[in-house]
C-alpha angles and dihedrals in degrees: 000000000000119000112194115232121209126199117227133171129083097336093169104152141036089247092057090047089055091047091053090048095048099036099040105022092229121184094215143347136233116222118198128150093019089068096053102113091348109076090162091080091087095055092042091054093046091050094046094048089051101042108016090234132103115241117228115274119259112273126237096263092054091046092053093042091053093043088054092049092048090049089051092050093046093051092045090051105038101022128248103297101039093035091057092042094051092050093062095086092058103054097079091055098046090057100031112147098027111124120250092000095142095093090055093047091051090052092049092050093047094046111117101191140048092239091052092052092049091050091052090048088052089051091050089050092053098043098043096041110135096013120122126216112270 
């Protein structure tokens, strides 16, 4: 009889996923906090386990696009006020590594309407265009 074993506990990088796979022989892994505001972690781990190489990080346009989609889903599911409120915890991770992002994060967290959040995301897109993650 084969009982599948899943790794769990702060798997926050492709390297740690590989370590769990090699050290413990797990059949699968559960990813939690590492995916909050960074849904690319799943594709990065899959790519790394398959090739041994890290894929390039998502660019700014993709980050802004996914943040908008996430906001849309959140508002559709929870309604305007709660949907916007619950998105606040995700913005820092969507744009982690971009220099001097704190003022934008503050604006995003303080925004009270969907239109205001979209406007700030548009501003982020304009002002950080061409910059790579640090």
